[in-house]
C-alpha positions as CSV (number, residue, x, y, z in Angstrom):
1,M,87.5,74.2,71.0
2,H,89.0,77.4,72.4
3,L,91.8,77.0,74.9
4,S,93.4,79.4,77.4
5,A,96.4,78.9,79.6
6,T,94.5,78.1,82.7
7,D,91.2,76.4,81.8
8,G,90.0,72.8,81.9
9,P,90.5,71.9,78.2
10,V,94.2,72.8,78.4
11,D,94.7,70.8,81.5
12,S,92.9,67.8,80.0
13,R,94.9,68.0,76.8
14,V,98.2,68.5,78.6
15,A,97.5,65.5,80.8
16,A,96.8,63.4,77.7
17,L,100.0,64.5,76.0
18,A,102.2,64.1,79.1
19,S,100.9,60.6,79.9
20,D,103.3,59.2,77.4
21,T,106.5,61.1,77.5
22,G,108.2,58.9,74.9
23,A,105.5,59.7,72.3
24,L,105.4,63.3,73.4
25,A,109.2,63.7,73.0
26,Q,108.9,62.5,69.4
27,T,106.1,64.9,68.8
28,L,107.9,67.9,70.3
29,D,111.0,67.0,68.4
30,A,109.2,66.9,65.1
31,F,107.4,70.2,65.6
32,A,110.5,72.0,67.0
33,A,112.4,71.1,63.8
34,S,109.5,71.9,61.4
35,F,108.4,75.2,63.0
36,G,112.1,76.2,63.4
37,A,112.9,75.6,59.8
38,L,109.9,77.5,58.6
39,A,110.7,80.4,61.0
40,G,114.1,80.8,59.3
41,L,112.6,80.9,55.8
42,L,109.9,83.5,56.8
43,L,112.1,85.9,58.8
44,A,114.4,86.5,55.9
45,A,115.1,85.3,52.3
46,P,117.6,82.5,52.5
47,V,121.3,83.0,51.8
48,P,122.7,80.8,49.0
49,D,124.0,78.0,51.4
50,V,120.6,77.8,53.2
51,Q,118.7,77.9,49.9
52,N,120.7,75.0,48.5
53,R,120.6,73.0,51.7
54,V,116.8,73.4,52.0
55,R,116.3,71.9,48.5
56,E,118.6,68.9,49.0
57,P,116.7,65.7,48.4
58,E,118.4,63.9,51.3
59,L,117.4,66.7,53.7
60,L,113.8,66.9,52.4
61,A,113.4,63.2,52.8
62,Q,114.0,63.7,56.6
63,W,111.2,66.4,56.9
64,P,109.6,65.3,60.2
65,L,105.9,65.5,58.9
66,K,106.5,64.2,55.4
67,E,103.5,61.9,55.5
68,Q,101.1,64.9,55.8
69,P,99.7,65.6,52.2
70,D,100.4,69.3,52.2
71,C,104.0,68.7,53.4
72,Q,104.4,66.1,50.6
73,R,103.4,68.8,48.1
74,G,105.7,71.3,49.7
75,I,108.6,68.9,49.5
76,S,107.9,68.3,45.8
77,L,107.8,72.0,45.1
78,L,111.2,72.5,46.8
79,L,112.6,69.7,44.8
80,E,111.2,71.3,41.7
81,S,112.8,74.6,42.7
82,G,116.2,72.8,42.9
83,A,115.7,70.9,39.7
84,N,114.8,74.2,37.9
85,A,117.8,75.9,39.5
86,E,115.8,78.9,40.8
87,S,118.4,81.5,41.5
88,V,119.0,83.4,44.7
89,E,118.0,86.6,43.0
90,V,114.7,85.2,41.8
91,I,113.9,83.7,45.2
92,H,114.8,87.0,47.0
93,R,112.6,89.0,44.7
94,D,109.7,86.6,45.4
95,Y,110.3,86.9,49.1
96,N,110.3,90.7,49.0
97,E,107.2,90.9,46.9
98,L,105.4,88.4,49.2
99,Y,106.3,89.9,52.6
100,V,108.5,93.1,52.5
101,G,107.8,95.5,49.7
102,P,108.6,98.4,48.9
103,H,105.3,98.1,47.1
104,R,102.1,96.7,48.6
105,V,103.0,93.2,49.9
106,K,101.1,90.2,48.6
107,V,100.9,88.5,52.1
108,S,101.2,90.5,55.3
109,P,103.4,88.5,57.7
110,Y,101.8,90.1,60.8
111,E,99.0,88.6,62.9
112,S,97.5,92.0,63.8
113,V,97.0,92.9,60.2
114,H,95.1,89.7,59.6
115,R,93.0,89.7,62.8
116,S,92.5,93.3,64.0
117,A,89.3,95.1,63.0
118,E,91.3,97.9,61.2
119,G,94.0,95.7,59.9
120,L,96.7,97.7,61.7
121,L,100.2,96.9,62.8
122,F,101.0,97.0,66.6
123,D,97.4,96.4,67.4
124,E,95.9,94.4,70.4
125,E,97.1,91.1,69.0
126,T,100.7,92.3,68.9
127,L,100.6,93.1,72.6
128,Q,99.0,89.8,73.4
129,V,101.8,88.0,71.5
130,R,104.4,90.1,73.4
131,D,102.8,89.0,76.7
132,A,103.0,85.4,75.6
133,Y,106.7,85.7,74.9
134,A,107.3,87.5,78.2
135,G,105.6,84.7,80.1
136,F,108.6,82.5,79.0
137,G,111.2,85.2,79.5
138,L,111.5,86.1,75.8
139,V,111.3,89.4,73.9
140,A,111.1,90.1,70.2
141,P,114.6,91.0,68.8
142,K,113.5,94.4,67.6
143,L,111.2,95.4,70.4
144,N,109.1,98.5,69.7
145,K,110.7,98.9,66.3
146,E,109.1,96.0,64.5
147,P,105.9,94.2,65.5
148,D,106.3,91.2,67.8
149,D,103.7,89.2,65.9
150,H,105.6,88.5,62.7
151,L,104.9,85.0,61.4
152,G,108.5,84.0,61.6
153,L,108.8,85.1,65.2
154,E,105.6,83.3,66.2
155,L,106.9,80.1,64.5
156,G,110.2,80.5,66.3
157,F,108.4,80.9,69.6
158,V,106.5,77.7,69.1
159,S,109.7,75.9,68.2
160,T,111.4,77.2,71.3
161,L,108.5,76.0,73.5
162,C,108.8,72.6,71.9
163,V,112.5,72.5,72.7
164,R,111.8,73.5,76.3
165,G,109.3,70.8,76.6
166,L,111.9,68.3,75.4
167,E,114.4,69.6,77.9
168,A,111.8,69.2,80.7
169,I,111.2,65.6,79.7
170,E,114.9,64.9,79.7
171,A,115.2,66.6,83.2
172,K,112.1,64.7,84.4
173,D,110.7,68.1,85.5
174,Q,106.9,67.6,85.4
175,S,106.1,71.1,86.6
176,V,108.1,72.8,83.8
177,L,106.7,70.3,81.3
178,V,103.1,71.1,82.2
179,G,103.7,74.8,82.2
180,T,105.4,74.7,78.9
181,L,102.7,72.6,77.3
182,R,100.0,74.9,78.6
183,G,101.7,77.9,77.0
184,L,102.3,76.0,73.8
185,L,98.8,74.8,73.4
186,A,97.2,78.1,74.3
187,F,99.5,80.0,71.9
188,L,98.7,77.7,69.0
189,D,95.0,77.9,69.7
190,E,94.7,81.6,70.5
191,H,97.3,82.9,68.0
192,L,99.3,81.0,65.5
193,L,96.7,78.5,64.2
194,V,94.0,81.2,64.0
195,W,95.7,83.0,61.1
196,A,98.9,81.3,59.9
197,P,97.1,78.6,57.8
198,D,95.5,81.3,55.7
199,C,98.8,83.1,55.5
200,F,100.6,80.0,54.3
201,A,97.7,79.1,51.8
202,R,97.9,82.7,50.4
203,T,101.7,82.3,50.1
204,E,101.4,79.2,48.1
205,K,98.8,80.7,45.8
206,V,100.6,84.0,45.0
207,A,104.3,83.1,45.2
208,T,106.0,83.2,41.8
209,T,108.7,80.6,42.7
210,S,108.4,76.9,43.4
211,F,110.6,77.7,46.5
212,Y,108.1,79.8,48.3
213,Q,105.1,77.9,47.0
214,G,106.8,75.0,48.7
215,V,107.3,76.9,51.9
216,G,103.6,77.8,51.8
217,A,102.6,74.2,51.4
218,L,105.0,73.0,54.2
219,G,103.6,75.7,56.5
220,S,100.0,74.6,55.8
221,G,100.8,71.0,56.4
222,T,102.7,71.7,59.6
223,C,99.8,73.8,61.0
224,L,97.3,71.1,60.1
225,A,99.4,68.5,61.8
226,A,99.8,70.7,64.9
227,E,96.1,71.1,65.2
228,A,95.5,67.4,64.7
229,I,98.2,66.0,67.0
230,L,98.5,68.7,69.7
231,L,95.1,70.3,70.0
232,S,92.7,67.5,69.1
233,E,90.9,65.8,72.0
234,T,90.9,62.7,69.8
235,H,94.1,60.8,70.3
236,Q,96.5,61.2,67.4
237,P,99.7,59.3,66.8
238,S,103.0,61.1,67.2
239,P,104.8,61.9,63.9
240,G,106.7,58.9,62.6
241,R,104.6,56.3,64.4
């Protein structure tokens, strides 16, 4: 199934999701939290307080999609990171080797590198993502200096759309809800879910810390859950039900 923001499949799936706003609110809340947490861990290596909080058993027990098998593995890996007292220095080095450099990175965090014919930064996919942000009045924080299609930015955008959907439900604004859902589903189908699952799988495979192996597994599970719950034409229960 390939969706666009204005075609029949989107409208059909939007109608199905919006038919039960109680279940939809649970779903959007779960994905807002999950994608938002992942965005923070992909945009920068965590500072000590965040690193320790992310590995707290009580917090991990509240992961919204914890029944998903990959998420379960991710939670176990983060608990292992805490039990082994992986240091800030070790985790920061792993993050830099994975995504930043200065040497050749293990996992490029940019959509255009994964999807463009030449594997270039600032290619067509970057501009498409920029347009998707602009459709909701958003711009990348370092416009024209760093690519708009960084994995962390795309995850944050999806989280923001989930929050806006929740706000529309609370305000009983059907028009805004429908428009937000259309944008959310189209972006997942045309961008994030096309390349992020491979990126997360690669992260788990090549990371040298349990911390970023866990982030990779959580990302894989969250993407699989988003595809099953939000994009599938077959009804899927909302998280937690």
